[in-house]
NUBA-103019 format. One line per 2 residues: their letters; for each residue z, x, y of C-alpha. Coordinates in steps of 0.001 Angstrom, whole numbers. Layout:
BEGIN
A = Z:X:Y ~ ...
This chain:
BEGIN
MQ = -16616:-5763:-26914 ~ -15851:-2112:-26522
IG = -13397:-1052:-23724 ~ -13406:2596:-22325
LF = -11618:4387:-19603 ~ -13532:6032:-16634
HS = -11710:8785:-14704 ~ -12622:10963:-11775
IQ = -8995:12376:-11189 ~ -8851:11857:-7523
WP = -6645:14295:-5253 ~ -5113:11963:-2528
EG = -3423:13599:577 ~ -11:14736:-339
SD = -430:14863:-4115 ~ -414:17824:-6331
QR = -3356:19005:-8346 ~ -1489:19977:-11403
ER = 367:16796:-11427 ~ -2843:14726:-11079
YE = -4318:16402:-14096 ~ -1173:16063:-16171
QA = -1128:12358:-15385 ~ -4719:11909:-16095
TA = -4406:13718:-19352 ~ -1434:11491:-20286
QA = -3326:8435:-19465 ~ -6259:9589:-21643
CA = -3901:10405:-24589 ~ -2377:6984:-24101
AD = -5736:5390:-24247 ~ -6392:7076:-27617
DL = -3042:5919:-28951 ~ -3558:2367:-27729
GF = -6865:1810:-29282 ~ -9301:2108:-26361
DS = -12748:3058:-27550 ~ -13869:5822:-25129
IW = -12823:8116:-22141 ~ -15382:9020:-19704
LT = -15110:11773:-16971 ~ -17178:12117:-13780
EH = -18219:15457:-12216 ~ -17555:16102:-8601
HF = -17221:19061:-6426 ~ -15704:20233:-3103
SR = -13670:17248:-2108 ~ -10642:15107:-2782
HG = -13035:12410:-4233 ~ -12719:13906:-7738
IV = -11327:17397:-8973 ~ -13075:17380:-12368
SD = -15655:19976:-11397 ~ -16317:20792:-15094
SL = -16126:17580:-17058 ~ -17174:19146:-20323
AV = -14384:21669:-20208 ~ -11834:18831:-19415
LA = -13358:17012:-22420 ~ -12937:20141:-24719
HL = -9311:19963:-23769 ~ -8842:16327:-24570
AA = -10799:16797:-27816 ~ -7821:18670:-29079
RT = -5232:16152:-27637 ~ -6922:12983:-29021
GS = -8016:11972:-32558 ~ -10543:8909:-32519
VR = -11371:8018:-28953 ~ -14996:8862:-28090
LG = -15356:11382:-25148 ~ -18132:10952:-22478
TA = -19343:12111:-19249 ~ -20312:9710:-16579
VT = -22027:11628:-15355 ~ -23091:15242:-15666
VL = -25171:15914:-12622 ~ -28009:17596:-14268
PL = -29874:18893:-11085 ~ -26813:21193:-10414
HH = -26767:22926:-13737 ~ -29062:25383:-15845
PL = -29969:22974:-18866 ~ -29320:25665:-21306
RV = -25627:25984:-20273 ~ -25404:22058:-20400
AE = -26861:22179:-24057 ~ -24179:24795:-25129
AA = -21273:23311:-23314 ~ -21913:19852:-24633
AT = -22492:21000:-28162 ~ -19160:22962:-27971
VD = -17409:19643:-27074 ~ -19240:17748:-29873
QL = -18036:20437:-32274 ~ -14313:20519:-31156
SG = -14199:16884:-31257 ~ -15867:16225:-34688
GR = -18906:14459:-33239 ~ -17223:12322:-30630
LD = -19230:13298:-27483 ~ -21471:10937:-25475
LG = -23426:12711:-22847 ~ -23891:10424:-19666
IG = -26251:12184:-17095 ~ -27379:11521:-13710
RG = -29192:12820:-10630 ~ -26321:12996:-8155
YQ = -25913:11351:-4662 ~ -23466:13421:-2607
PG = -25296:15662:-186 ~ -22326:17865:243
EF = -22289:18877:-3445 ~ -25901:19876:-3263
RG = -25564:21979:-139 ~ -22484:23655:-1646
FG = -24527:24758:-4592 ~ -27635:25677:-2508
VD = -29796:22966:-4122 ~ -32163:20891:-2031
IA = -31178:17142:-2849 ~ -34763:16097:-2290
EK = -35562:17883:-5663 ~ -32900:16152:-7632
HD = -35449:13718:-9372 ~ -37710:16632:-10531
RF = -34950:18724:-11288 ~ -33303:15842:-13548
TE = -36581:15314:-15336 ~ -37251:19129:-16150
AL = -33551:19491:-17304 ~ -33614:16592:-19524
DV = -36807:17879:-21248 ~ -35344:21197:-22032
LR = -32175:19594:-23262 ~ -34176:17444:-25782
RV = -36533:20340:-26739 ~ -33760:22830:-27476
WT = -31796:20254:-29459 ~ -34530:19097:-31604
AD = -36291:22514:-32251 ~ -35857:24420:-35496
GP = -35898:27608:-33677 ~ -35867:29550:-30281
VS = -37470:27789:-27443 ~ -39393:29287:-24523
HT = -39901:27344:-21286 ~ -41730:28109:-18021
GT = -40832:25228:-15420 ~ -40581:24611:-11674
YW = -36918:25155:-11626 ~ -35980:27033:-14731
SF = -37652:29594:-17059 ~ -36535:31314:-20114
ED = -37752:32974:-23372 ~ -36691:32641:-26885
AA = -33468:30777:-26313 ~ -31594:28997:-29185
PQ = -28542:27629:-27716 ~ -25306:27763:-29883
PR = -23340:26140:-31157 ~ -25435:23074:-32394
PV = -24071:19713:-31949 ~ -22307:17813:-34825
QR = -24323:14592:-33946 ~ -27935:15295:-34859
PH = -30296:15876:-33223 ~ -27887:15529:-30283
PP = -25139:13536:-28927 ~ -26115:9964:-27644
LW = -27649:10204:-24269 ~ -26834:7777:-21346
VA = -28566:7655:-18009 ~ -27180:6311:-14878
TD = -29918:4127:-13588 ~ -30681:443:-12556
SP = -34285:1026:-11236 ~ -37141:-540:-13202
DG = -38730:2791:-13849 ~ -35494:4345:-15088
LA = -34644:1495:-17291 ~ -38241:1592:-18688
IC = -37662:5301:-19584 ~ -34155:4457:-21174
AA = -35765:1801:-23210 ~ -38831:3844:-24396
EG = -36621:6998:-25094 ~ -33596:5366:-26656
YG = -31313:6415:-23899 ~ -28243:4290:-23098
VL = -27749:2836:-19546 ~ -24770:3379:-17351
LP = -24423:567:-14714 ~ -22498:967:-11458
QG = -19151:-751:-10775 ~ -19527:-2154:-7417
TS = -22072:-5081:-8228 ~ -21505:-8523:-8403
LT = -22163:-10650:-11576 ~ -25374:-12003:-9942
VT = -26718:-8466:-9337 ~ -25546:-7177:-12827
AA = -27407:-10189:-14215 ~ -30430:-9126:-12467
QM = -29975:-5707:-13780 ~ -29668:-6815:-17375
KR = -32509:-9000:-17042 ~ -34683:-5940:-15906
YG = -33245:-3950:-18743 ~ -34226:-6693:-21200
EA = -37772:-6739:-19749 ~ -37864:-2897:-20371
LA = -36774:-3107:-23980 ~ -39334:-5791:-24584
GA = -42043:-3605:-22912 ~ -40951:-831:-25461
GL = -41393:-3354:-28427 ~ -37408:-3947:-28853
GP = -35223:-6789:-28732 ~ -31737:-6997:-26922
AG = -30088:-5347:-30012 ~ -32166:-2375:-29445
GR = -30511:-1539:-26066 ~ -27192:-68:-25051
AY = -25611:-704:-21649 ~ -22069:420:-20526
LA = -20868:-1221:-17251 ~ -18113:293:-15106
RA = -15567:-1838:-13417 ~ -12386:-1156:-11375
AH = -9481:-2570:-13265 ~ -5731:-3085:-12981
VA = -3498:-5554:-14907 ~ -132:-6874:-14045
AT = 1898:-9837:-14954 ~ 312:-12061:-12235
DE = -2931:-11959:-10184 ~ -840:-11560:-6961
QA = 935:-8642:-8374 ~ -2186:-6974:-9538
WA = -3986:-7198:-6303 ~ -845:-6137:-4187
EA = -633:-3103:-6227 ~ -4222:-1954:-6628
EG = -6181:-3392:-3565 ~ -5009:-761:-1149
PY = -5403:2383:-3199 ~ -9010:1146:-4307
KD = -9898:461:-916 ~ -8899:3863:279
FL = -10967:5365:-2525 ~ -13921:3440:-1622
GY = -13701:4364:1985 ~ -13558:8084:1207
AD = -16394:7764:-1369 ~ -18410:6067:1383
RL = -17776:8808:3869 ~ -18954:11588:1475
RR = -22118:9737:707 ~ -22874:9344:4417
AR = -21839:13042:5202 ~ -25497:14071:5279
SG = -27582:16418:7450 ~ -31192:16072:8431
SD = -32969:13928:5896 ~ -31057:14477:2914
PG = -31825:11435:812 ~ -28289:11041:-852
GR = -28982:7830:-2113 ~ -26749:4828:-3325
SP = -23188:5643:-4595 ~ -22132:4076:-7814
FD = -19093:2795:-5794 ~ -21150:1015:-3215
LD = -20147:-2588:-3168 ~ -22809:-5406:-2733
TD = -20305:-8121:-2832 ~ -16717:-8897:-1896
LR = -14363:-6761:-3770 ~ -12818:-9792:-5721
DS = -16248:-10447:-7266 ~ -16512:-6966:-8854
AL = -12947:-5511:-9439 ~ -11131:-6690:-12539
FG = -7455:-7014:-10779 ~ -5349:-9735:-12194
SP = -3192:-11010:-15134 ~ -4269:-10377:-18619
ET = -5627:-13895:-18776 ~ -7831:-13453:-15703
VI = -9073:-10156:-16853 ~ -9994:-11767:-20192
SR = -11988:-14496:-18460 ~ -13829:-11953:-16217
LR = -14726:-9807:-19318 ~ -15951:-12971:-21036
DI = -18339:-13730:-17985 ~ -19590:-10027:-18475
RE = -20132:-10483:-22166 ~ -22163:-13524:-21523
LG = -24675:-11157:-19683 ~ -25393:-9435:-22875
IE = -22934:-6407:-22103 ~ -20884:-5249:-24976
RV = -19414:-2144:-23391 ~ -17257:-1784:-20275
ML = -15405:1231:-18845 ~ -12366:492:-16622
FV = -11657:2638:-13496 ~ -7852:2518:-13632
HL = -7105:5901:-11837 ~ -7310:4308:-8442
GG = -6627:6633:-5433 ~ -2884:6764:-4879
LP = -1877:4106:-7322 ~ 1286:5457:-8926
HE = 1012:6848:-12376 ~ 3699:4324:-13759
RI = 1769:1502:-12671 ~ -1372:2835:-14395
MS = 496:3199:-17650 ~ 1848:-262:-17494
SL = -1595:-1582:-16821 ~ -2986:296:-19836
DL = -337:-1123:-22020 ~ -865:-4723:-20866
LA = -4516:-4121:-21388 ~ -3927:-2854:-24975
RE = -1447:-5482:-25966 ~ -2810:-8370:-24335
VL = -6606:-8121:-23538 ~ -8315:-5592:-26146
PV = -7218:-7874:-29106 ~ -8981:-10831:-27428
VR = -12168:-9252:-26114 ~ -12654:-7207:-29408
EL = -13945:-10633:-30861 ~ -16269:-11572:-27977
């Protein structure tokens, strides 16, 4: 299995933004030193839920601070950005990192973020489709591209720099709908699955993905899926839950309030943090032995890649670093062989 980290850099009440960034950077650098496979940042705006407003800028910084770990966005909210700027910023990170970027993209779900940028959230699906089409065209074209669309139009644009990974960095889409999975299978995009699901729901998602791959003439080996999971490791299950449960519930509560903070008929949609089960059926909190067992259950669903959400609300930095150390020493060597 491949194990990565997932970061939103929250800003709890009473904490300092610079300190939060310094801690998150230290955690990312430790993950690189300890042998984790990837670091993923998520984009958010206008709230304490996450202060990574420009994930590609932060990844450019991490490109200079890390040596081998892959760097990903989970996700870049395409409807909020001009696709040419995304193309240039992503390619810049790919250049600075020596070809280590994975570009995860999504439609977004927080009404307040769309209102803040003056974008109608009802347009998010169409904006996403148009932006993705532009990204692929400008990255695969041999020369300048012109485009006349519903939301963006331009003439003779040849974004620079070009990505190191050709024709472009691996693309990952946040989706679990049958239509979304069918598109990912047909176009070769990886799939980003949410963290709040039970194993039963995740199994159903993977079954739909397998059907989509078969419909595209591919077997299971032709797919790529990354599952997100909240995680915290301590010496015992009791200690892990005592340390992490409160901070994670605080984080989930705030995320839910943001999703529900809508006006009129804003179709915000499901949050990737929404729980469909008891917390103990989704979070990977426990001793190294317990977490290994839970990851083995995930691997049996056909999932080879898991990103762990360890920066949980107000969980102290020292406990996060201890959890990363335990994961690296006692969990990664075992699950690498699964």
